[in-house]
C-alpha positions as CSV (number, residue, x, y, z in Angstrom):
1,X,67.4,3.1,-1.7
2,X,70.0,0.5,-1.9
3,X,70.6,-0.9,-5.3
4,X,68.5,-3.9,-5.2
5,X,69.9,-5.3,-8.7
6,X,71.9,-7.8,-6.8
7,X,68.8,-9.5,-5.1
8,X,66.1,-9.5,-7.7
9,X,63.9,-11.4,-5.5
10,X,63.8,-8.6,-3.1
11,X,63.7,-5.8,-5.9
12,X,59.8,-6.0,-6.6
13,X,58.1,-5.2,-9.8
14,X,59.7,-1.8,-10.2
15,X,62.7,-0.2,-9.4
16,X,63.5,0.6,-5.8
17,X,63.2,4.3,-5.0
18,X,66.6,6.1,-5.2
19,X,68.0,9.5,-4.1
20,X,66.6,11.3,-7.0
21,X,63.1,10.1,-6.2
22,X,63.4,12.1,-2.8
23,X,63.4,15.3,-4.6
24,X,59.7,14.5,-5.9
25,X,58.7,13.6,-2.4
26,X,60.5,16.6,-1.1
27,X,58.4,18.9,-3.5
28,X,55.3,17.3,-2.4
29,X,55.8,17.3,1.0
30,X,56.6,21.0,0.9
31,X,53.7,22.0,-1.2
32,X,51.1,20.2,1.0
33,X,53.1,21.6,4.0
34,X,52.3,25.2,2.8
35,X,48.8,24.4,2.1
36,X,48.4,23.0,5.3
37,X,49.9,26.2,6.9
38,X,47.6,28.3,4.9
39,X,44.4,26.1,5.9
40,X,45.7,26.4,9.6
41,X,45.9,30.0,9.5
42,X,42.5,30.3,7.9
43,X,41.0,28.1,10.7
44,X,42.9,30.0,13.6
45,X,42.6,33.5,12.4
46,X,38.9,33.3,10.7
47,X,40.3,34.9,7.6
48,X,37.7,35.6,4.9
49,X,34.7,34.5,7.0
50,X,36.5,30.9,7.7
51,X,34.2,30.0,10.3
52,X,31.1,31.1,8.0
53,X,32.3,29.3,5.1
54,X,32.8,26.1,7.2
55,X,29.2,26.5,8.5
56,X,27.8,27.0,4.9
57,X,29.6,23.9,3.6
58,X,29.1,21.9,6.7
59,X,25.1,22.7,6.7
60,X,25.0,21.7,3.0
61,X,26.6,18.2,3.9
62,X,24.7,17.7,6.9
63,X,21.5,18.1,4.9
64,X,22.6,15.5,2.3
65,X,23.4,13.1,5.3
66,X,20.0,13.7,7.0
67,X,18.3,12.7,3.4
68,X,20.6,9.7,2.8
69,X,20.6,7.2,5.7
70,X,22.6,5.0,3.5
71,X,25.3,7.6,3.1
72,X,25.6,7.5,7.0
73,X,25.6,4.0,7.3
74,X,28.5,3.7,5.0
75,X,30.1,6.8,6.9
76,X,30.0,4.8,10.0
77,X,31.8,1.9,8.5
78,X,34.5,4.2,7.0
79,X,34.6,5.6,10.4
80,X,35.3,2.4,12.1
81,X,37.9,1.3,9.3
82,X,39.7,4.7,9.7
83,X,39.9,4.7,13.4
84,X,43.3,4.1,15.1
85,X,42.7,0.4,16.1
86,X,42.0,-0.8,12.6
87,X,45.0,1.2,11.0
88,X,47.4,0.4,13.7
89,X,46.7,-3.4,13.7
90,X,46.9,-3.4,9.6
91,X,50.2,-1.5,9.7
92,X,51.6,-3.7,12.2
93,X,50.8,-6.8,10.3
94,X,52.1,-5.4,7.0
95,X,55.2,-4.3,8.4
96,X,55.7,-7.6,10.4
97,X,55.2,-9.6,7.0
98,X,57.6,-7.4,5.1
99,X,60.4,-7.6,7.8
100,X,60.2,-11.4,8.3
101,X,60.2,-12.1,4.7
102,X,62.8,-9.8,3.9
103,X,65.0,-9.5,7.0
104,X,66.0,-13.0,7.0
105,X,67.7,-12.9,3.7
106,X,68.8,-9.2,3.5
107,X,68.2,-7.3,6.9
108,X,68.7,-3.9,5.2
109,X,66.8,-4.8,2.0
110,X,63.9,-3.0,0.5
111,X,61.1,-4.9,2.3
112,X,62.9,-3.5,5.6
113,X,62.8,-0.1,4.2
114,X,59.1,-0.4,3.2
115,X,58.3,-1.4,6.7
116,X,60.1,1.4,8.3
117,X,58.3,4.0,5.9
118,X,55.1,2.4,7.1
119,X,55.7,2.9,10.8
120,X,57.2,6.2,10.3
121,X,54.3,7.4,8.2
122,X,51.5,6.1,10.5
123,X,53.0,6.5,13.9
124,X,54.9,9.9,13.3
125,X,51.5,11.2,11.8
126,X,49.6,10.3,14.8
127,X,51.9,11.9,17.4
128,X,52.0,15.2,14.6
129,X,48.0,15.0,14.8
130,X,47.9,15.1,18.5
131,X,50.3,17.7,19.0
132,X,48.3,20.1,16.3
133,X,45.1,19.3,17.8
134,X,46.3,20.4,21.3
135,X,47.8,23.3,19.9
136,X,44.7,24.5,18.0
137,X,41.9,23.7,20.3
138,X,39.2,24.0,17.7
139,X,35.5,23.1,18.8
140,X,33.5,20.4,17.1
141,X,30.5,21.1,14.7
142,X,27.1,21.4,16.5
143,X,26.1,18.1,14.7
144,X,28.8,16.2,16.7
145,X,27.0,13.4,18.7
146,X,24.1,12.9,16.2
147,X,25.7,9.7,14.4
148,X,28.8,9.7,15.9
149,X,30.6,11.7,18.9
150,X,34.3,12.8,19.7
151,X,35.6,14.8,22.2
152,X,38.9,16.0,21.2
153,X,39.8,19.0,19.4
154,X,38.3,19.1,15.9
155,X,41.2,20.4,13.9
156,X,42.9,18.8,12.1
157,X,40.8,15.5,11.4
158,X,42.9,12.6,12.6
159,X,40.7,10.2,10.4
160,X,41.5,12.4,7.3
161,X,44.9,12.5,8.2
162,X,45.3,8.5,8.9
163,X,43.7,7.9,5.7
164,X,46.7,9.3,4.0
165,X,49.5,8.4,6.4
166,X,48.3,4.6,6.7
167,X,46.0,3.8,3.7
168,X,47.6,5.8,1.1
169,X,51.2,4.8,2.4
170,X,49.7,1.4,2.2
171,X,49.0,2.0,-1.7
172,X,52.7,3.2,-2.1
173,X,54.0,0.2,-0.7
174,X,52.0,-2.1,-2.9
175,X,52.9,-0.1,-6.0
176,X,56.8,-0.8,-5.0
177,X,56.5,-4.5,-3.8
178,X,53.9,-6.3,-5.6
179,X,54.2,-7.9,-8.9
180,X,52.6,-6.9,-12.2
181,X,49.2,-5.7,-12.4
182,X,48.3,-7.1,-9.2
183,X,49.9,-3.7,-7.5
184,X,47.4,-1.5,-9.0
185,X,44.4,-4.0,-7.8
186,X,45.6,-3.4,-4.5
187,X,46.5,0.0,-4.6
188,X,43.9,1.7,-6.5
189,X,41.1,0.8,-3.7
190,X,43.8,2.1,-1.2
191,X,44.1,5.1,-3.1
192,X,40.5,5.8,-3.2
193,X,39.6,4.6,0.3
194,X,42.2,7.0,2.1
195,X,40.4,10.4,1.2
196,X,37.3,8.8,1.4
197,X,37.7,8.0,5.0
198,X,38.1,11.9,5.6
199,X,35.1,12.8,3.5
200,X,32.9,10.5,5.8
201,X,33.8,12.4,8.8
202,X,31.9,15.5,7.5
203,X,28.8,13.5,6.7
204,X,28.7,12.3,10.2
205,X,28.9,15.8,11.4
206,X,32.2,15.3,13.7
207,X,34.3,17.6,11.7
208,X,34.0,20.8,9.8
209,X,35.2,20.7,6.1
210,X,38.3,22.5,6.7
211,X,39.2,20.0,9.4
212,X,39.3,17.3,6.8
213,X,41.5,19.5,4.1
214,X,43.8,20.2,6.9
215,X,43.8,16.3,7.9
216,X,44.8,15.5,4.2
217,X,47.3,18.2,3.7
218,X,49.1,17.3,7.0
219,X,49.1,13.7,6.3
220,X,50.2,14.1,2.7
221,X,53.1,16.3,3.9
222,X,54.1,13.7,6.4
223,X,53.9,10.8,4.3
224,X,56.1,12.4,1.7
225,X,58.6,13.4,4.5
226,X,58.9,9.8,5.5
227,X,59.3,8.7,2.0
228,X,62.4,11.5,1.8
229,X,63.7,10.2,5.2
230,X,63.6,6.3,4.5
231,X,65.0,6.9,0.8
232,X,68.0,9.3,1.9
233,X,68.9,6.7,5.0
234,X,68.8,3.9,2.6
235,X,70.8,5.6,-0.2
236,X,73.3,6.5,2.5
237,X,73.6,3.1,3.7
238,X,73.9,1.8,0.1
239,X,76.7,4.2,-0.6
240,X,78.7,3.2,2.5
241,X,78.5,-0.5,1.6
242,X,79.4,0.2,-2.1
243,X,82.5,1.8,-0.9
244,X,83.5,-1.1,1.0
245,X,86.5,-3.1,-0.7
């Protein structure tokens, strides 16, 4: 991202991400993308008894849910938090706050790029998830409708993916933008919340385990790719500004 050294108040507690950081995010996107492709092949082809494995693990998780009502209640809360309405609202508020507080002083400062990253990660992730669901068209587990009901294609889990593209992405922004130890106070709960949202979907019986794994890996790949895109765009703009007389 652009050199923020000229504007300390917009630099945050750590240095702004730079072009070399894009390599790490790109590597993460590649690895997670490969894992997602493997899970998708496993689901579509039923390789190594994929359906049987899902049924075995899913049945075990279902038994745990039946025996622990408090887990179901907690999962229903997580289901609401991980839903599109809450995530969209949170991303919109945080992105708007970043744009309003940063744009007045420096339209293309770190806050602007952080907002762009959040929007790209969340909105792009939602679009990609919808497209993959339409392509795979996997039926829901037989427990769908017991505690929660979903009518769309099962793979990949949109909640699990949003847990990464929304809530983990917010944690990344917190680690860059917030001062001192406060960034960890905010980021750690978000880093836990993101994956746990996906786990709740299997407890509620609306997703197979591989649906959640697919959502996690696709979400992680797209969030990392979003970071690469924003960092490279920011670095390019910074380079252009630096070359001006």
